N, C-alpha and C positions, 0 to 999 in steps of 0.2 A: 574583771580586772585585766589590764593588759600589761605586758612586760616590754621593756625597751632594752635591747641588747646594746651594750657599749663595749667596744674593743678596748681592753685595758692595756694594750701595748703602746706606750708612748715613750719618747726618748727621755733620757736623763735630764737634758736641758729643759724640755717641756714640763717634766714633772716638777723641777725646781721652780719654774715660772708659775705653775699652778699652785704650788705650796705657798707662794707669796701673795696669792689672790686672797681677797676677803670673802670669796664665795665658798661656802661649805661644800657644795657639790664638786667644785674644782679640787679642793683639798682631799676629799674622799677619793676622787678619781686618781689623783697623784699617788696617794698612799697605796691603793690597790695595785697600781702599775708598778710601784717600787717593790712591793712584795713579790710580784710575779716576774719582774724583769730585771731589776737592778743587779749589776754584777759586783758592786762594791758592798759587801755584806755589812761591814762595820758602819759605813755611812748610812745604809738603809736602816739598820737597827737604831742608830742615834736619832734619825728623823722620826721613826715610829715612836720611840720613847718620848721624844719632845711633844708629839701630838697626843700621846696618852695623858700627859700632864696638863696640857693647855687647851685641849679641844672640847668640843661639844660631845654629846653622847654618840652621835653618828660618826664623828671624826675619831673618837676613841675606839668605837667598834671597828672601824676600818683599819686603824693602827694595830689593833689586836689581831685582826685577820691577817694583815700583812706580816706581822711577826711569825705567825704560823707558816705562811708561805716561805718566808726566809729560812726558817728551820728546815722545812721540807726540801727546798732547793739547794741550800748550801750545807746542810748537815751540821750546822753549828749556830749557836746563839750564846751570848754571855749570860748564862742562867743566873749568876749571882746578882745581876742587875735587872734582868727581865722578870724573874719570878716575883720579887717584891713590888715591882711596878704593876704587874698584873693584879696582885693582891690589892693594891691601892685603888686601881680602877674598879675592881669588883665591889669594893666598899663604897666608892663614889657612885657607881652605876650598877646596882644589883641586877638590873634587867639584862646585863651583858654576861651573866654567869655562864650561859650556854656557849657563847662565842669564846669566852675565856677557856672553858673546858676543852673546846675543840683545839685551841692553840696549844694548851698544855699537852693534849694527846699527840699533836704533831711534834712537839718538843721531845716527848718521851720516845716516840717512834723513830725520829730521824736524827736526833742529836746525841 
């Protein structure tokens, strides 16, 4: 198995453009970049929540991971909105339980 490293640092405008793409890989890239780089915490959280609800399993996994990054980087998430959304995703995609647990750990540790 080989791994391909991709730099997740893209601009806000490029992330927005990738989110509008129909390609799942572009949306995943945008979400991870948003989690790691976006300065507007509120916008980033809204985008992640939207993709939790409307995305495929890999998109949802990326949105969950990005929420953990946002919690770690900004020290804040709107828990009253995020926690129920994570529970819904866990029910929809039980295989994401570990990723969701990691994000919950980040939220506990940093917010």
